[in-house]
mmCIF file of the C-alpha atoms, coordinates in Angstrom:
data_MODEL
# 
_entry.id   MODEL 
# 
loop_
_atom_site.group_PDB 
_atom_site.id 
_atom_site.type_symbol 
_atom_site.label_atom_id 
_atom_site.label_alt_id 
_atom_site.label_comp_id 
_atom_site.label_asym_id 
_atom_site.label_entity_id 
_atom_site.label_seq_id 
_atom_site.pdbx_PDB_ins_code 
_atom_site.Cartn_x 
_atom_site.Cartn_y 
_atom_site.Cartn_z 
_atom_site.occupancy 
_atom_site.B_iso_or_equiv 
_atom_site.pdbx_formal_charge 
_atom_site.auth_seq_id 
_atom_site.auth_comp_id 
_atom_site.auth_asym_id 
_atom_site.auth_atom_id 
_atom_site.pdbx_PDB_model_num 
ATOM 1   C CA . MET A 1 1   ? 109.838 75.379  121.069 1.00 0.00 ? 1   MET A CA 1 
ATOM 2   C CA . ALA A 1 2   ? 108.334 74.533  118.000 1.00 0.00 ? 2   ALA A CA 1 
ATOM 3   C CA . GLN A 1 3   ? 110.098 74.668  114.370 1.00 0.00 ? 3   GLN A CA 1 
ATOM 4   C CA . VAL A 1 4   ? 108.340 75.464  111.499 1.00 0.00 ? 4   VAL A CA 1 
ATOM 5   C CA . THR A 1 5   ? 109.849 75.898  108.055 1.00 0.00 ? 5   THR A CA 1 
ATOM 6   C CA . VAL A 1 6   ? 108.559 78.552  105.829 1.00 0.00 ? 6   VAL A CA 1 
ATOM 7   C CA . ARG A 1 7   ? 109.054 79.624  102.412 1.00 0.00 ? 7   ARG A CA 1 
ATOM 8   C CA . VAL A 1 8   ? 110.013 83.033  101.461 1.00 0.00 ? 8   VAL A CA 1 
ATOM 9   C CA . GLY A 1 9   ? 111.139 84.243  98.111  1.00 0.00 ? 9   GLY A CA 1 
ATOM 10  C CA . GLY A 1 10  ? 111.465 80.845  96.885  1.00 0.00 ? 10  GLY A CA 1 
ATOM 11  C CA . TYR A 1 11  ? 113.889 79.524  99.526  1.00 0.00 ? 11  TYR A CA 1 
ATOM 12  C CA . SER A 1 12  ? 112.893 77.319  102.935 1.00 0.00 ? 12  SER A CA 1 
ATOM 13  C CA . HIS A 1 13  ? 114.080 77.885  105.755 1.00 0.00 ? 13  HIS A CA 1 
ATOM 14  C CA . PRO A 1 14  ? 113.449 76.333  109.305 1.00 0.00 ? 14  PRO A CA 1 
ATOM 15  C CA . VAL A 1 15  ? 112.592 78.638  112.149 1.00 0.00 ? 15  VAL A CA 1 
ATOM 16  C CA . ALA A 1 16  ? 112.271 78.041  115.821 1.00 0.00 ? 16  ALA A CA 1 
ATOM 17  C CA . CYS A 1 17  ? 109.265 79.722  117.591 1.00 0.00 ? 17  CYS A CA 1 
ATOM 18  C CA . GLN A 1 18  ? 107.089 79.402  121.072 1.00 0.00 ? 18  GLN A CA 1 
ATOM 19  C CA . ASP A 1 19  ? 104.624 76.662  121.510 1.00 0.00 ? 19  ASP A CA 1 
ATOM 20  C CA . GLY A 1 20  ? 101.160 78.003  119.835 1.00 0.00 ? 20  GLY A CA 1 
ATOM 21  C CA . GLN A 1 21  ? 102.748 80.500  117.536 1.00 0.00 ? 21  GLN A CA 1 
ATOM 22  C CA . GLU A 1 22  ? 103.015 78.426  114.503 1.00 0.00 ? 22  GLU A CA 1 
ATOM 23  C CA . ARG A 1 23  ? 100.554 80.216  112.524 1.00 0.00 ? 23  ARG A CA 1 
ATOM 24  C CA . HIS A 1 24  ? 101.670 83.649  113.411 1.00 0.00 ? 24  HIS A CA 1 
ATOM 25  C CA . LEU A 1 25  ? 105.382 82.996  112.279 1.00 0.00 ? 25  LEU A CA 1 
ATOM 26  C CA . THR A 1 26  ? 103.812 81.168  108.836 1.00 0.00 ? 26  THR A CA 1 
ATOM 27  C CA . ASN A 1 27  ? 102.004 84.697  108.457 1.00 0.00 ? 27  ASN A CA 1 
ATOM 28  C CA . MET A 1 28  ? 104.442 86.730  108.844 1.00 0.00 ? 28  MET A CA 1 
ATOM 29  C CA . ALA A 1 29  ? 106.563 84.850  106.439 1.00 0.00 ? 29  ALA A CA 1 
ATOM 30  C CA . ALA A 1 30  ? 104.083 84.990  104.039 1.00 0.00 ? 30  ALA A CA 1 
ATOM 31  C CA . GLU A 1 31  ? 103.629 88.986  104.553 1.00 0.00 ? 31  GLU A CA 1 
ATOM 32  C CA . VAL A 1 32  ? 107.241 88.876  104.013 1.00 0.00 ? 32  VAL A CA 1 
ATOM 33  C CA . ASP A 1 33  ? 107.351 86.541  100.963 1.00 0.00 ? 33  ASP A CA 1 
ATOM 34  C CA . LYS A 1 34  ? 104.448 88.632  99.180  1.00 0.00 ? 34  LYS A CA 1 
ATOM 35  C CA . ARG A 1 35  ? 106.667 91.651  99.668  1.00 0.00 ? 35  ARG A CA 1 
ATOM 36  C CA . ILE A 1 36  ? 109.484 89.857  97.623  1.00 0.00 ? 36  ILE A CA 1 
ATOM 37  C CA . GLY A 1 37  ? 106.936 88.952  95.124  1.00 0.00 ? 37  GLY A CA 1 
ATOM 38  C CA . THR A 1 38  ? 106.152 92.591  94.869  1.00 0.00 ? 38  THR A CA 1 
ATOM 39  C CA . LEU A 1 39  ? 109.466 93.205  94.435  1.00 0.00 ? 39  LEU A CA 1 
ATOM 40  C CA . LYS A 1 40  ? 110.418 90.670  91.613  1.00 0.00 ? 40  LYS A CA 1 
ATOM 41  C CA . ALA A 1 41  ? 106.932 92.175  89.874  1.00 0.00 ? 41  ALA A CA 1 
ATOM 42  C CA . MET A 1 42  ? 109.119 95.332  89.543  1.00 0.00 ? 42  MET A CA 1 
ATOM 43  C CA . GLY A 1 43  ? 111.649 93.904  87.740  1.00 0.00 ? 43  GLY A CA 1 
ATOM 44  C CA . MET A 1 44  ? 114.049 93.167  90.590  1.00 0.00 ? 44  MET A CA 1 
ATOM 45  C CA . GLN A 1 45  ? 116.358 90.545  89.820  1.00 0.00 ? 45  GLN A CA 1 
ATOM 46  C CA . PHE A 1 46  ? 118.643 90.410  93.012  1.00 0.00 ? 46  PHE A CA 1 
ATOM 47  C CA . GLY A 1 47  ? 120.128 87.536  95.539  1.00 0.00 ? 47  GLY A CA 1 
ATOM 48  C CA . GLU A 1 48  ? 118.118 86.272  98.361  1.00 0.00 ? 48  GLU A CA 1 
ATOM 49  C CA . THR A 1 49  ? 119.929 88.507  100.313 1.00 0.00 ? 49  THR A CA 1 
ATOM 50  C CA . ARG A 1 50  ? 118.691 91.711  99.013  1.00 0.00 ? 50  ARG A CA 1 
ATOM 51  C CA . MET A 1 51  ? 115.429 90.767  98.385  1.00 0.00 ? 51  MET A CA 1 
ATOM 52  C CA . LEU A 1 52  ? 114.859 89.992  101.962 1.00 0.00 ? 52  LEU A CA 1 
ATOM 53  C CA . LEU A 1 53  ? 117.072 93.849  102.588 1.00 0.00 ? 53  LEU A CA 1 
ATOM 54  C CA . LEU A 1 54  ? 114.281 95.463  100.690 1.00 0.00 ? 54  LEU A CA 1 
ATOM 55  C CA . ALA A 1 55  ? 111.409 93.354  101.580 1.00 0.00 ? 55  ALA A CA 1 
ATOM 56  C CA . ALA A 1 56  ? 112.469 94.199  105.661 1.00 0.00 ? 56  ALA A CA 1 
ATOM 57  C CA . LEU A 1 57  ? 113.325 97.992  104.747 1.00 0.00 ? 57  LEU A CA 1 
ATOM 58  C CA . GLN A 1 58  ? 109.433 97.861  103.519 1.00 0.00 ? 58  GLN A CA 1 
ATOM 59  C CA . LEU A 1 59  ? 108.186 96.671  106.246 1.00 0.00 ? 59  LEU A CA 1 
ATOM 60  C CA . ALA A 1 60  ? 109.944 98.646  108.797 1.00 0.00 ? 60  ALA A CA 1 
ATOM 61  C CA . ASP A 1 61  ? 109.099 101.926 106.844 1.00 0.00 ? 61  ASP A CA 1 
ATOM 62  C CA . GLU A 1 62  ? 105.330 100.811 107.237 1.00 0.00 ? 62  GLU A CA 1 
ATOM 63  C CA . THR A 1 63  ? 105.943 100.031 111.114 1.00 0.00 ? 63  THR A CA 1 
ATOM 64  C CA . ALA A 1 64  ? 107.241 103.491 111.571 1.00 0.00 ? 64  ALA A CA 1 
ATOM 65  C CA . ASP A 1 65  ? 104.193 104.790 109.847 1.00 0.00 ? 65  ASP A CA 1 
ATOM 66  C CA . LEU A 1 66  ? 101.907 102.916 112.099 1.00 0.00 ? 66  LEU A CA 1 
ATOM 67  C CA . GLN A 1 67  ? 104.070 103.815 115.056 1.00 0.00 ? 67  GLN A CA 1 
ATOM 68  C CA . ALA A 1 68  ? 103.570 107.540 114.388 1.00 0.00 ? 68  ALA A CA 1 
ATOM 69  C CA . GLU A 1 69  ? 99.613  107.045 114.095 1.00 0.00 ? 69  GLU A CA 1 
ATOM 70  C CA . ILE A 1 70  ? 99.640  105.345 117.145 1.00 0.00 ? 70  ILE A CA 1 
ATOM 71  C CA . ASP A 1 71  ? 101.526 108.051 119.268 1.00 0.00 ? 71  ASP A CA 1 
ATOM 72  C CA . ALA A 1 72  ? 99.421  110.854 117.630 1.00 0.00 ? 72  ALA A CA 1 
ATOM 73  C CA . LEU A 1 73  ? 96.323  109.155 118.631 1.00 0.00 ? 73  LEU A CA 1 
ATOM 74  C CA . LYS A 1 74  ? 97.567  108.537 121.865 1.00 0.00 ? 74  LYS A CA 1 
ATOM 75  C CA . ALA A 1 75  ? 98.777  112.411 122.303 1.00 0.00 ? 75  ALA A CA 1 
ATOM 76  C CA . GLY A 1 76  ? 95.077  113.391 121.398 1.00 0.00 ? 76  GLY A CA 1 
ATOM 77  C CA . GLY A 1 77  ? 96.575  114.639 117.677 1.00 0.00 ? 77  GLY A CA 1 
ATOM 78  C CA . ALA A 1 78  ? 94.642  114.024 114.752 1.00 0.00 ? 78  ALA A CA 1 
ATOM 79  C CA . VAL A 1 79  ? 96.055  111.653 112.419 1.00 0.00 ? 79  VAL A CA 1 
ATOM 80  C CA . ALA A 1 80  ? 96.923  112.950 108.753 1.00 0.00 ? 80  ALA A CA 1 
ATOM 81  C CA . ALA A 1 81  ? 95.811  110.129 106.280 1.00 0.00 ? 81  ALA A CA 1 
ATOM 82  C CA . PRO A 1 82  ? 97.947  107.803 104.788 1.00 0.00 ? 82  PRO A CA 1 
ATOM 83  C CA . SER A 1 83  ? 99.487  108.720 101.940 1.00 0.00 ? 83  SER A CA 1 
ATOM 84  C CA . PRO A 1 84  ? 98.426  107.019 98.760  1.00 0.00 ? 84  PRO A CA 1 
ATOM 85  C CA . VAL A 1 85  ? 100.460 104.440 97.705  1.00 0.00 ? 85  VAL A CA 1 
ATOM 86  C CA . PRO A 1 86  ? 101.783 105.122 93.673  1.00 0.00 ? 86  PRO A CA 1 
ATOM 87  C CA . ALA A 1 87  ? 100.599 102.689 91.243  1.00 0.00 ? 87  ALA A CA 1 
ATOM 88  C CA . GLU A 1 88  ? 104.533 102.578 90.025  1.00 0.00 ? 88  GLU A CA 1 
ATOM 89  C CA . PRO A 1 89  ? 107.260 102.471 92.376  1.00 0.00 ? 89  PRO A CA 1 
ATOM 90  C CA . ASP A 1 90  ? 109.417 105.853 91.977  1.00 0.00 ? 90  ASP A CA 1 
ATOM 91  C CA . PRO A 1 91  ? 112.654 105.171 90.460  1.00 0.00 ? 91  PRO A CA 1 
ATOM 92  C CA . VAL A 1 92  ? 114.695 107.559 92.718  1.00 0.00 ? 92  VAL A CA 1 
ATOM 93  C CA . VAL A 1 93  ? 113.179 105.186 95.631  1.00 0.00 ? 93  VAL A CA 1 
ATOM 94  C CA . VAL A 1 94  ? 114.169 102.143 94.136  1.00 0.00 ? 94  VAL A CA 1 
ATOM 95  C CA . GLU A 1 95  ? 117.701 103.686 93.200  1.00 0.00 ? 95  GLU A CA 1 
ATOM 96  C CA . ARG A 1 96  ? 118.075 104.743 96.864  1.00 0.00 ? 96  ARG A CA 1 
ATOM 97  C CA . LEU A 1 97  ? 117.057 101.051 98.075  1.00 0.00 ? 97  LEU A CA 1 
ATOM 98  C CA . ASN A 1 98  ? 119.107 99.493  95.872  1.00 0.00 ? 98  ASN A CA 1 
ATOM 99  C CA . GLY A 1 99  ? 122.368 102.188 96.858  1.00 0.00 ? 99  GLY A CA 1 
ATOM 100 C CA . LEU A 1 100 ? 121.682 101.000 100.626 1.00 0.00 ? 100 LEU A CA 1 
ATOM 101 C CA . ALA A 1 101 ? 121.205 97.182  99.747  1.00 0.00 ? 101 ALA A CA 1 
ATOM 102 C CA . GLU A 1 102 ? 124.979 97.363  98.105  1.00 0.00 ? 102 GLU A CA 1 
ATOM 103 C CA . ALA A 1 103 ? 126.305 99.225  100.997 1.00 0.00 ? 103 ALA A CA 1 
ATOM 104 C CA . ILE A 1 104 ? 124.923 97.150  103.640 1.00 0.00 ? 104 ILE A CA 1 
ATOM 105 C CA . GLU A 1 105 ? 125.610 93.791  101.510 1.00 0.00 ? 105 GLU A CA 1 
ATOM 106 C CA . ALA A 1 106 ? 129.546 95.077  100.924 1.00 0.00 ? 106 ALA A CA 1 
ATOM 107 C CA . ILE A 1 107 ? 129.181 95.613  105.140 1.00 0.00 ? 107 ILE A CA 1 
ATOM 108 C CA . ALA A 1 108 ? 128.037 92.010  105.511 1.00 0.00 ? 108 ALA A CA 1 
ATOM 109 C CA . GLU A 1 109 ? 130.590 90.561  103.352 1.00 0.00 ? 109 GLU A CA 1 
ATOM 110 C CA . GLY A 1 110 ? 133.538 92.457  105.167 1.00 0.00 ? 110 GLY A CA 1 
ATOM 111 C CA . LEU A 1 111 ? 132.342 91.138  108.395 1.00 0.00 ? 111 LEU A CA 1 
ATOM 112 C CA . GLU A 1 112 ? 132.301 87.916  107.285 1.00 0.00 ? 112 GLU A CA 1 
ATOM 113 C CA . ARG A 1 113 ? 135.694 87.763  106.089 1.00 0.00 ? 113 ARG A CA 1 
ATOM 114 C CA . ALA A 1 114 ? 136.676 89.367  109.677 1.00 0.00 ? 114 ALA A CA 1 
# 
């Protein structure tokens, strides 16, 4: 089992992976770090946990969209063109993500106290 230290959001994290998967792990961490950089560039100033959560939600959303496209292709259906990414983030979406992040953090804090 290999051990790689990745840097995400300005923090170093040691992570174990299968031998030979080090580059793949490093690339995945770089993608998460890129998402966090984008969030920071939008002016978001949150702790590490919230930034990781928001980046994970973005990646999960993208994964769901890609899975829907794969499913449509397998079914022989047409795939809709991806929605254009707005140049500026939608403030309503940002506010909803912040609300979700706060709720998840509260749950996590409650679990840590238990």
